[in-house]
C-alpha positions as CSV (number, residue, x, y, z in Angstrom):
1,M,0.0,0.0,0.0
2,K,2.8,2.4,0.9
3,T,4.7,1.6,-2.3
4,K,1.6,2.2,-4.4
5,T,1.0,5.6,-2.6
6,T,4.6,6.6,-3.2
7,L,4.4,5.8,-6.9
8,L,1.2,7.8,-7.2
9,L,2.7,10.8,-5.5
10,L,5.9,10.5,-7.6
11,T,3.8,10.4,-10.8
12,A,1.8,13.5,-9.7
13,V,5.0,15.4,-9.0
14,V,6.5,14.6,-12.4
15,A,3.2,15.5,-14.1
16,L,3.1,18.8,-12.3
17,G,6.7,19.6,-13.3
18,V,6.0,18.8,-16.9
19,Y,2.9,21.0,-16.8
20,I,4.8,23.9,-15.2
21,K,7.6,23.7,-17.8
22,F,5.1,23.6,-20.6
23,Y,3.1,26.5,-19.1
24,E,6.2,28.6,-18.7
25,S,7.4,27.8,-22.2
26,T,4.0,28.6,-23.7
27,R,3.8,31.8,-21.6
28,S,7.3,32.9,-22.7
29,N,6.4,32.3,-26.3
30,T,3.2,34.2,-25.9
31,V,4.9,37.2,-24.3
32,E,7.4,37.3,-27.1
33,A,4.7,36.9,-29.8
34,R,2.8,39.8,-28.3
35,Q,5.9,42.0,-28.2
36,Q,6.7,41.2,-31.9
37,A,3.1,41.9,-32.8
38,R,3.4,45.5,-31.4
39,N,6.7,46.1,-33.3
40,M,6.5,47.9,-36.6
41,V,9.1,45.5,-38.0
42,N,11.0,42.5,-36.7
43,F,14.4,41.5,-37.9
44,D,17.7,39.8,-36.8
45,R,20.4,42.5,-36.8
46,E,23.1,39.8,-37.3
47,K,21.5,38.9,-40.7
48,L,21.3,42.5,-41.8
49,D,23.6,43.2,-44.8
50,G,22.5,46.6,-46.0
51,I,20.2,49.6,-45.7
52,V,18.7,51.5,-48.6
53,I,17.1,54.9,-48.0
54,Q,15.1,56.5,-50.8
55,N,14.4,60.2,-50.1
56,G,12.9,61.7,-53.2
57,D,15.6,61.7,-55.8
58,D,18.3,61.0,-53.3
59,K,19.3,57.4,-52.6
60,I,21.5,56.4,-49.8
61,E,22.9,52.9,-49.7
62,L,24.8,51.5,-46.7
63,R,26.5,48.1,-46.6
64,R,28.0,46.2,-43.8
65,Q,31.5,44.9,-44.4
66,N,33.5,43.1,-41.8
67,R,31.1,44.3,-39.1
68,K,31.7,47.9,-40.2
69,W,29.3,50.2,-42.1
70,R,30.2,51.9,-45.4
71,I,28.3,54.3,-47.7
72,E,28.0,52.7,-51.2
73,A,25.8,55.4,-52.8
74,P,25.7,58.3,-53.7
75,F,29.5,58.0,-52.9
76,N,31.9,55.6,-51.3
77,D,33.0,56.4,-47.8
78,Q,33.2,55.2,-44.3
79,A,29.8,55.5,-42.5
80,D,29.4,56.8,-38.9
81,S,28.8,53.6,-37.1
82,G,27.3,55.4,-34.1
83,T,24.7,57.0,-36.4
84,V,23.8,53.7,-38.0
85,E,23.7,51.8,-34.7
86,N,21.4,54.4,-33.1
87,F,19.1,54.2,-36.1
88,L,18.9,50.4,-35.8
89,A,18.2,50.6,-32.1
90,D,15.3,53.0,-32.8
91,L,14.1,50.7,-35.5
92,E,14.1,47.7,-33.2
93,A,12.2,49.6,-30.5
94,W,9.7,51.2,-33.0
95,Q,6.1,50.2,-32.1
96,K,2.7,50.6,-33.6
97,D,0.4,52.9,-31.7
98,D,-2.7,52.2,-33.8
99,T,-3.7,50.3,-36.9
100,I,-6.1,51.5,-39.7
101,P,-7.2,48.2,-41.4
102,A,-6.8,47.7,-45.1
103,K,-10.6,47.3,-45.6
104,E,-11.1,50.9,-44.5
105,I,-8.5,52.1,-46.9
106,V,-10.1,50.1,-49.7
107,K,-13.5,51.8,-49.0
108,D,-11.9,55.3,-49.4
109,K,-8.8,55.3,-51.6
110,N,-8.3,59.0,-51.0
111,R,-7.3,58.2,-47.5
112,L,-3.8,57.2,-48.7
113,D,-3.4,60.7,-50.1
114,E,-4.7,62.0,-46.8
115,F,-2.0,60.0,-44.9
116,G,0.7,61.1,-47.4
117,L,1.3,57.5,-48.5
118,S,0.1,57.4,-52.1
119,K,3.1,59.2,-53.4
120,A,5.5,58.9,-50.4
121,K,9.0,60.3,-51.0
122,L,10.7,58.5,-48.1
123,R,11.2,54.8,-48.1
124,L,13.4,52.3,-46.2
125,K,14.6,48.9,-47.3
126,L,16.6,46.5,-45.2
127,L,18.8,44.1,-47.1
128,G,19.5,40.5,-46.0
129,K,17.9,37.2,-45.2
130,D,14.5,37.3,-43.6
131,M,14.3,41.1,-43.7
132,P,10.8,42.8,-43.4
133,P,9.1,44.4,-46.4
134,E,10.0,47.9,-47.6
135,I,8.7,50.6,-45.2
136,V,6.8,53.6,-46.6
137,F,6.7,56.8,-44.6
138,G,3.7,59.2,-44.8
139,G,2.8,62.5,-43.3
140,D,2.4,63.6,-39.7
141,A,-0.7,62.6,-37.8
142,A,-2.9,64.8,-35.7
143,F,-1.3,63.4,-32.6
144,E,1.9,65.1,-31.6
145,G,5.1,63.2,-32.5
146,K,3.1,60.6,-34.5
147,M,3.0,59.8,-38.2
148,Y,1.5,57.4,-40.8
149,V,3.5,54.3,-41.9
150,R,2.8,51.3,-44.0
151,L,4.6,48.2,-45.2
152,E,4.9,47.4,-48.9
153,D,3.3,44.0,-48.6
154,T,0.1,45.2,-46.8
155,N,-2.6,47.9,-47.2
156,D,-2.8,48.4,-43.5
157,V,-1.8,51.8,-42.3
158,F,-0.1,52.2,-38.9
159,L,0.2,55.1,-36.5
160,A,3.8,55.2,-35.1
161,G,6.4,57.5,-33.6
162,Q,8.6,59.8,-35.8
163,S,12.0,58.7,-34.4
164,V,12.9,56.4,-37.3
165,R,11.9,59.0,-39.9
166,N,14.1,61.5,-38.1
167,D,17.0,59.1,-38.1
168,I,16.9,58.6,-41.9
169,S,15.7,62.0,-43.2
170,K,19.3,63.2,-43.5
171,K,21.6,64.3,-46.3
172,P,24.1,61.6,-47.4
173,E,26.9,63.6,-45.9
174,E,25.4,63.3,-42.5
175,F,25.9,59.5,-42.6
176,R,29.6,60.0,-43.2
177,D,32.0,59.3,-40.3
178,R,33.6,62.5,-39.2
179,K,36.3,60.6,-37.3
180,L,39.2,60.4,-39.8
181,T,40.2,56.8,-39.1
182,D,38.9,53.9,-37.1
183,L,42.4,53.0,-36.2
184,A,43.1,53.5,-32.5
185,T,46.4,54.9,-31.2
186,A,47.1,51.6,-29.3
187,Q,46.7,49.7,-32.6
188,V,49.4,51.5,-34.4
189,T,52.6,49.5,-34.7
190,R,54.5,51.7,-37.2
191,A,54.5,55.2,-38.6
192,L,56.2,56.9,-41.5
193,L,56.5,60.7,-41.6
194,K,57.7,62.4,-44.7
195,T,58.3,66.2,-44.9
196,A,60.5,68.6,-46.8
197,A,63.2,68.0,-44.1
198,G,63.4,64.3,-44.7
199,E,61.8,61.0,-43.7
200,M,61.3,59.6,-40.2
201,E,60.2,56.1,-39.4
202,L,58.9,54.9,-36.0
203,E,58.3,51.3,-35.0
204,K,56.8,49.8,-31.9
205,K,58.6,46.8,-30.3
206,A,56.9,45.0,-27.4
207,D,55.5,47.9,-25.4
208,H,58.0,50.6,-26.5
209,W,58.6,52.8,-29.5
210,E,61.8,53.2,-31.4
211,I,63.0,55.6,-34.0
212,V,64.2,53.6,-37.0
213,K,65.0,56.5,-39.4
214,P,67.0,58.7,-39.8
215,L,68.8,57.2,-36.8
216,R,68.1,54.3,-34.6
217,A,67.2,55.4,-31.1
218,R,64.8,54.8,-28.3
219,G,61.6,56.8,-28.7
220,D,59.6,58.6,-26.1
221,D,56.4,56.5,-25.7
222,Q,54.3,59.4,-24.5
223,K,55.4,61.9,-27.1
224,I,55.0,59.4,-30.0
225,G,51.6,58.4,-28.6
226,D,50.6,62.1,-28.6
227,L,51.8,62.5,-32.2
228,L,49.8,59.5,-33.4
229,A,46.8,60.6,-31.4
230,Q,46.6,63.8,-33.5
231,I,45.8,61.6,-36.4
232,T,43.7,58.8,-34.8
233,T,41.5,61.3,-33.0
234,A,41.3,63.9,-35.8
235,R,37.7,64.9,-36.8
236,I,36.8,66.0,-40.3
237,Q,35.6,69.6,-40.6
238,Q,34.5,69.5,-44.3
239,F,34.0,66.8,-46.9
240,V,35.5,68.5,-49.9
241,A,35.8,66.1,-52.9
242,E,36.8,62.6,-54.0
243,D,40.6,62.4,-54.7
244,R,40.3,61.3,-58.4
245,G,40.3,64.8,-59.9
246,D,42.7,67.7,-60.0
247,L,44.3,68.0,-56.6
248,H,46.2,71.3,-57.3
249,P,43.5,73.6,-55.9
250,Y,44.0,71.8,-52.5
251,G,47.8,71.9,-52.6
252,L,47.7,68.1,-52.7
253,A,49.2,67.5,-56.1
254,E,52.5,68.0,-54.3
255,P,51.6,67.8,-50.6
256,R,53.8,69.5,-48.0
257,G,54.2,66.2,-46.2
258,S,52.5,63.0,-45.2
259,I,52.2,60.6,-42.3
260,T,51.3,56.9,-42.8
261,L,50.1,54.7,-39.9
262,F,50.4,51.0,-39.9
263,G,48.4,48.5,-37.8
264,A,49.5,45.0,-36.9
265,D,47.3,43.6,-39.8
266,D,48.5,45.9,-42.6
267,K,50.0,43.3,-44.9
268,S,48.6,44.2,-48.4
269,A,50.8,45.4,-51.2
270,G,51.8,48.9,-52.2
271,S,53.4,50.2,-49.0
272,P,55.1,53.6,-49.2
273,S,57.9,52.0,-47.2
274,G,58.3,49.1,-49.5
275,R,57.6,46.5,-46.9
276,G,54.4,45.2,-48.6
277,E,52.1,47.0,-46.1
278,Q,49.4,49.3,-47.2
279,G,49.0,51.5,-44.2
280,Q,46.8,54.6,-43.8
281,M,48.4,57.6,-45.5
282,L,47.4,61.2,-44.7
283,Q,48.7,63.9,-47.0
284,I,48.6,67.5,-45.9
285,G,48.1,70.3,-48.4
286,G,47.2,73.9,-48.5
287,V,44.9,76.2,-46.4
288,P,41.5,77.1,-47.8
289,E,41.1,80.8,-48.7
290,E,37.8,81.1,-46.9
291,V,38.6,79.1,-43.8
292,K,42.1,80.0,-42.4
293,D,41.9,77.7,-39.4
294,Q,41.6,74.5,-41.5
295,V,43.9,72.7,-43.9
296,Y,43.2,70.5,-46.9
297,V,44.1,66.8,-46.5
298,R,43.9,63.7,-48.5
299,F,43.2,60.5,-46.7
300,A,44.1,57.6,-48.9
301,P,42.0,54.8,-47.3
302,R,38.8,56.8,-47.9
303,N,39.9,58.2,-51.3
304,A,38.8,61.7,-50.4
305,V,39.8,65.2,-49.8
306,Y,38.7,66.7,-46.5
307,T,39.7,69.6,-44.2
308,L,41.0,69.1,-40.7
309,P,41.8,71.7,-38.0
310,K,45.0,73.5,-38.9
311,K,46.7,72.2,-35.8
312,I,47.3,69.0,-37.8
313,E,50.2,70.8,-39.5
314,E,52.2,70.5,-36.3
315,V,53.1,66.9,-37.3
316,L,55.1,68.3,-40.2
317,G,57.5,70.2,-37.9
318,T,58.3,67.1,-35.9
319,K,62.0,66.3,-35.6
320,P,63.7,63.1,-34.4
321,S,65.0,64.9,-31.4
322,D,61.5,65.8,-30.4
323,L,60.5,62.2,-30.1
324,R,63.7,60.7,-28.6
325,D,63.4,59.1,-25.2
326,R,65.4,61.4,-22.8
327,H,65.4,58.7,-20.1
328,L,68.9,57.5,-19.5
329,V,68.1,53.8,-19.4
330,R,65.2,51.4,-19.5
331,V,65.5,48.6,-16.9
332,D,63.0,45.7,-17.3
333,M,62.2,44.7,-13.8
334,N,60.6,41.5,-15.0
335,I,63.9,40.0,-16.1
336,L,66.4,41.9,-13.8
337,D,68.3,39.5,-11.5
338,R,71.8,41.1,-11.1
339,I,73.2,44.6,-10.9
340,T,77.0,45.0,-11.3
341,I,78.6,48.2,-10.2
342,E,82.2,48.8,-11.3
343,A,84.1,51.9,-10.2
344,A,87.6,52.9,-11.0
345,G,89.7,52.0,-7.9
346,E,86.8,50.5,-6.0
347,G,86.5,47.0,-7.6
348,K,83.3,45.3,-8.4
349,T,80.0,45.1,-6.5
350,V,77.4,42.5,-7.6
351,L,73.9,42.8,-6.2
352,A,71.7,39.7,-6.7
353,R,67.9,39.4,-6.4
354,K,66.6,36.7,-4.2
355,A,62.8,36.5,-4.4
356,E,61.7,39.9,-3.1
357,S,65.0,40.7,-1.4
358,W,68.6,41.4,-2.5
359,T,72.0,40.1,-1.5
360,I,75.5,41.3,-2.1
361,A,76.7,38.4,-4.3
362,S,80.3,39.7,-4.3
363,R,80.4,39.5,-0.5
364,N,79.2,35.9,0.0
365,N,75.6,36.8,-0.6
366,Q,75.3,38.7,2.6
367,P,71.9,40.5,2.9
368,A,71.8,43.8,1.0
369,N,69.7,46.9,1.7
370,A,66.7,46.2,-0.6
371,G,65.4,49.7,0.0
372,E,68.6,51.2,-1.3
373,V,68.5,48.9,-4.4
374,H,65.0,50.1,-5.2
375,R,66.1,53.7,-4.7
376,L,68.8,53.2,-7.2
377,L,66.5,51.6,-9.7
378,D,63.9,54.4,-9.3
379,L,66.7,57.0,-9.6
380,L,67.9,55.6,-12.9
381,K,64.4,54.9,-14.2
382,N,63.5,58.6,-13.8
383,E,66.9,60.1,-14.7
384,Q,66.8,62.1,-18.0
385,V,69.7,63.2,-20.2
386,T,70.5,66.9,-20.2
387,K,71.9,66.8,-23.7
388,F,72.4,64.5,-26.7
389,V,76.1,65.0,-27.4
390,E,77.0,62.7,-30.3
391,D,74.9,60.5,-32.4
392,V,77.9,58.3,-33.3
393,A,80.3,57.6,-30.5
394,S,83.4,57.4,-32.7
395,D,85.8,59.1,-30.2
396,L,85.3,57.5,-26.8
397,P,88.5,58.8,-25.3
398,K,87.3,62.4,-25.9
399,Y,84.5,61.7,-23.4
400,G,86.4,59.4,-21.1
401,L,84.2,56.5,-22.1
402,D,87.0,54.3,-23.3
403,K,87.9,53.8,-19.6
404,P,84.7,54.9,-17.7
405,Q,85.0,56.0,-14.1
406,L,81.7,54.1,-13.4
407,Q,79.8,51.4,-15.2
408,L,76.5,49.7,-14.3
409,T,75.4,46.5,-15.8
410,F,71.9,45.0,-15.6
411,S,71.5,41.3,-16.2
412,S,69.1,38.4,-16.1
413,F,70.5,35.2,-14.6
414,A,69.8,31.5,-15.2
415,S,71.0,28.9,-12.7
416,E,71.0,26.2,-15.3
417,N,70.8,25.6,-19.1
418,T,67.4,25.6,-20.7
419,A,66.0,25.3,-24.2
420,E,65.7,29.1,-24.3
421,T,69.0,30.2,-22.6
422,T,72.3,29.1,-21.2
423,A,73.2,29.2,-17.5
424,G,74.8,32.3,-16.1
425,E,74.4,36.1,-16.4
426,H,72.9,37.7,-19.5
427,P,73.4,41.4,-19.6
428,F,70.6,43.4,-21.2
429,A,71.7,47.0,-20.4
430,T,75.0,48.7,-19.6
431,V,75.5,52.3,-18.6
432,A,79.0,53.8,-18.7
433,F,80.0,57.2,-17.2
434,G,83.0,59.0,-18.5
435,K,84.5,62.5,-17.9
436,T,82.7,65.3,-16.1
437,D,82.2,68.6,-17.8
438,G,81.0,71.3,-15.5
439,E,77.6,70.3,-14.1
440,N,77.4,67.3,-16.4
441,V,79.0,63.9,-16.9
442,Y,79.2,62.1,-20.2
443,A,77.4,58.7,-20.5
444,R,76.7,56.0,-23.0
445,L,74.3,53.1,-23.0
446,G,76.0,49.9,-24.1
447,D,73.9,48.9,-27.1
448,E,73.4,52.5,-28.4
449,P,76.0,54.4,-30.5
450,F,75.2,57.8,-28.8
451,V,77.0,59.9,-26.3
452,V,74.8,61.8,-23.9
453,A,75.2,64.1,-20.9
454,V,73.5,63.7,-17.5
455,R,73.8,65.7,-14.3
456,R,77.1,65.1,-12.6
457,T,75.5,64.8,-9.1
458,L,74.0,61.5,-10.3
459,L,77.3,59.8,-9.6
460,D,77.2,60.9,-5.9
461,E,73.9,59.1,-5.5
462,I,75.3,55.7,-6.7
463,F,77.1,53.7,-4.0
464,T,80.4,52.3,-5.4
465,N,81.7,50.7,-2.1
466,P,80.1,47.3,-1.5
467,L,80.0,48.1,2.3
468,Q,77.5,50.8,1.6
469,W,75.0,48.2,0.3
470,Q,74.8,46.3,3.5
471,E,71.4,45.9,5.1
472,L,70.5,48.4,7.7
473,A,69.5,46.0,10.5
474,I,72.5,45.8,12.8
475,F,71.1,43.4,15.3
476,R,68.0,41.2,15.2
477,L,67.5,40.1,18.7
478,K,65.0,40.2,21.6
479,P,65.7,42.0,24.8
480,D,65.2,38.8,26.8
481,E,68.1,37.1,24.9
482,V,70.7,39.5,26.4
483,H,72.4,37.7,29.4
484,K,75.3,40.1,30.2
485,L,75.6,43.8,29.4
486,T,78.8,45.9,29.8
487,I,78.8,49.6,29.0
488,S,82.0,51.7,28.8
489,A,81.7,55.4,28.7
490,E,83.2,57.7,31.3
491,R,83.4,54.5,33.5
492,E,82.5,50.9,33.0
493,S,79.3,49.4,34.3
494,A,78.3,45.7,34.0
495,L,75.0,43.9,34.6
496,I,74.2,40.2,34.5
497,R,71.0,38.2,34.8
498,N,70.7,36.0,37.9
499,A,69.0,32.7,38.1
500,N,65.6,34.4,38.2
501,K,66.6,36.4,35.1
502,E,66.7,39.6,37.1
503,W,69.4,42.1,36.4
504,T,72.1,42.5,39.0
505,W,75.4,44.3,39.1
506,V,78.5,42.3,38.4
507,K,80.2,44.5,41.0
508,G,78.5,46.8,43.5
509,N,75.0,46.9,44.9
510,E,73.6,50.3,43.8
511,P,69.9,50.4,42.9
512,I,69.3,49.6,39.2
513,N,67.1,51.8,37.0
514,Q,65.1,49.0,35.4
515,A,63.2,51.3,33.1
516,N,66.4,52.6,31.6
517,V,67.9,49.2,31.2
518,Q,64.8,48.0,29.3
519,S,64.8,51.1,27.1
520,L,68.5,50.6,26.3
521,L,67.9,46.9,25.5
522,N,64.9,47.7,23.3
523,T,67.0,50.1,21.2
524,L,70.2,47.9,21.2
525,T,68.6,44.6,20.2
526,V,66.9,45.9,17.1
527,L,69.4,48.7,16.2
528,R,69.2,49.9,12.6
529,A,71.7,52.0,10.8
530,V,70.5,55.2,9.1
531,R,73.0,54.4,6.3
532,W,76.4,52.8,5.8
533,T,79.3,55.2,5.0
534,G,81.8,52.6,3.8
535,A,85.2,51.6,5.2
536,T,86.3,52.7,8.7
537,T,88.7,55.7,8.8
538,P,90.4,57.7,11.6
539,A,87.8,60.5,11.0
540,H,85.2,58.3,12.6
541,A,86.9,58.7,16.0
542,F,86.7,55.1,17.2
543,E,90.0,55.6,19.0
544,Q,88.2,57.8,21.5
545,P,84.6,56.3,21.5
546,Q,81.6,58.0,23.0
547,I,80.4,54.6,24.3
548,T,81.2,51.0,23.9
549,I,78.6,48.3,24.6
550,T,79.5,44.6,24.9
551,F,76.8,42.1,25.5
552,T,76.3,38.3,25.4
553,T,73.4,36.3,24.3
554,S,74.1,32.9,26.0
555,P,74.2,31.9,29.7
556,D,77.9,30.8,29.3
557,D,78.6,34.4,28.0
558,K,80.6,33.0,25.1
559,N,78.4,34.5,22.4
560,T,79.6,38.0,22.5
561,R,78.6,41.1,20.5
562,K,80.1,44.6,20.5
563,L,78.9,48.0,19.5
564,V,81.2,51.1,19.4
565,V,79.9,54.6,18.9
566,G,82.6,57.1,17.7
567,G,82.4,60.7,16.7
568,A,79.6,62.8,15.4
569,G,78.6,62.2,11.8
570,G,76.8,65.5,11.2
571,D,73.1,66.1,10.9
572,G,72.5,64.7,14.4
573,M,74.1,61.4,13.5
574,W,76.9,59.3,15.1
575,F,79.5,57.0,13.6
576,A,79.2,53.4,14.8
577,R,80.7,50.0,14.1
578,T,80.4,46.4,15.3
579,D,82.9,43.6,15.3
580,E,80.6,41.4,13.3
581,R,80.3,43.6,10.2
582,E,82.9,45.4,8.2
583,G,82.7,49.1,7.7
584,T,81.1,52.1,9.5
585,F,77.5,53.1,9.7
586,V,75.7,56.0,11.3
587,I,73.0,55.9,13.9
588,S,70.4,58.6,14.8
589,N,70.7,60.9,17.8
590,P,67.6,59.4,19.6
591,D,69.2,55.9,19.4
592,F,72.5,57.3,20.7
593,N,70.8,58.9,23.6
594,A,68.9,55.7,24.4
595,L,72.2,53.7,24.4
596,R,73.8,56.0,27.0
597,L,71.0,56.1,29.6
598,S,72.1,55.9,33.2
599,L,71.6,52.4,34.6
600,V,71.8,53.6,38.2
601,A,68.5,54.5,39.9
602,T,68.9,57.8,41.7
603,P,67.4,57.7,45.2
604,V,64.8,60.3,45.9
605,A,65.9,62.3,49.0
606,S,63.3,62.6,51.8
607,P,62.0,66.1,52.2
608,T,63.7,68.1,54.9
609,P,61.6,70.6,56.8
610,T,63.0,74.1,56.6
611,A,62.7,76.9,59.1
612,A,59.5,78.0,57.2
613,G,58.2,74.5,57.3
614,T,58.7,74.0,53.5
615,P,60.4,70.8,52.2
616,A,63.9,71.3,50.8
617,P,64.2,70.7,47.0
618,T,65.4,67.3,45.8
619,V,68.9,67.2,44.2
620,A,68.8,66.0,40.5
621,A,71.0,63.1,39.7
622,S,73.5,63.0,36.9
623,P,72.3,61.3,33.7
624,H,75.5,59.1,33.7
625,H,76.6,56.4,36.0
């Protein structure tokens, strides 16, 4: 019985589901059918191939080619895709407000004249598979914003809005695209500029522009982008004529210059550069007599003469030096693994990247100051040349570049051989610095033939001593790890932890200032240098130190560390060194003051009554033990 009941319930549920699905499907189809019935026309935009507009004697024919719209009649030109797409959107949304049946029209044939449909001047035909019949536009109706319309295959007359008529009641010129080209600046991969001064060729490689002619040099990406944008964003002011006739009146028979843009897909024949690429050539001619703020141009892809704003002439005055990249060097951080610094008399420093940190490879891969490495890279990335000195570096000794005083090499590094590369360093950029000349120093990038000048003070901002690249963290400890502490200043004081890890004097029994001890340890155990100055010299005054701190980090006191603070380093800094690291660094004045806090607690004297009954003042203790 239970099984039978279960089967009956299951059957009912399945039946209900099938019914709901059928009902929803039918309902959906019904809603769609009602919507289509209200539309003036129904069509699939993807199947639309063309549009024909007959407006009296004027015929406008538009064709879609490669998903772009072109005007085929009364002339050939690029259509304004925005205008066409807006019209199609209005056409899809165009609805019937009322219908006058054909039988009423048949009873009174004069009604077609009344509706302006018997001899209608405006007609619209959509070309393509499954397109609706030709649409005939009549006169305005008594209702505001409404008009009479009929389809060629029916005598029914419809009352509808005027939006579609307004979209197509235009002159052929109004369908033309006023945007000169549909090529975007980012799509341009090459450009060829020809003027009376000569020829210049630009080429994009990866993400950067290069000048190929008349010299090979790095291009300024921003400036070249701005130059190209003058063409790609130009808007036509006047549509003048097709370019088949006499071009002398426009100064285009012998144009003053031209610029040709190439996209990645330009591979047809007839290239001005001879590479078998067509490109998009814009020729610049004369200035119209009646409109002085415009200039005649011929744009080859559209086979027409137009006028553009006169500002477009600026491209003809462009010189190679205007587009050269003034940045000293480009460093690709994606492949950078090694930085080699070679200075005359200083030897070689090699910095190696290790994940997100850096090491000094030339000093057994000890940790490097990553912040300083990033500062150097940012410095070089933003450094600009002050002058382009020579385009051909034929006399290197003249500029001291045969034996540079400083050379930086940037390399990638492979730990083992692969199919793409061999193991070892692979330099991709080298910068050499030669003689100084006033406020400048001559420089040369390894793979470029030029000599440039950069500011002389740049050399002062590049560390040439490997000791200067050491990490800034001097100690990385915890205060609790310190077992014994000895401080030598005007006199020597020594503390040690007892069995309960409490601080006691090694000699003596004076009260201990626990707060000062803790402050000193907090500073000492995580001490950071402000910077490294390099090798230790007598000028650092370590022979007469301000303070010497020796401490141990093991109960047996065998693991000993030592910090010596010497003379003043200027700007509120103090020279310091440790036995564990080579070289001298500087510490801040606040850290120095914390390291020389008095460890002796000064007893507070009991108030002594005076004759007037007022306590005597407490005597302040000396800050030093």
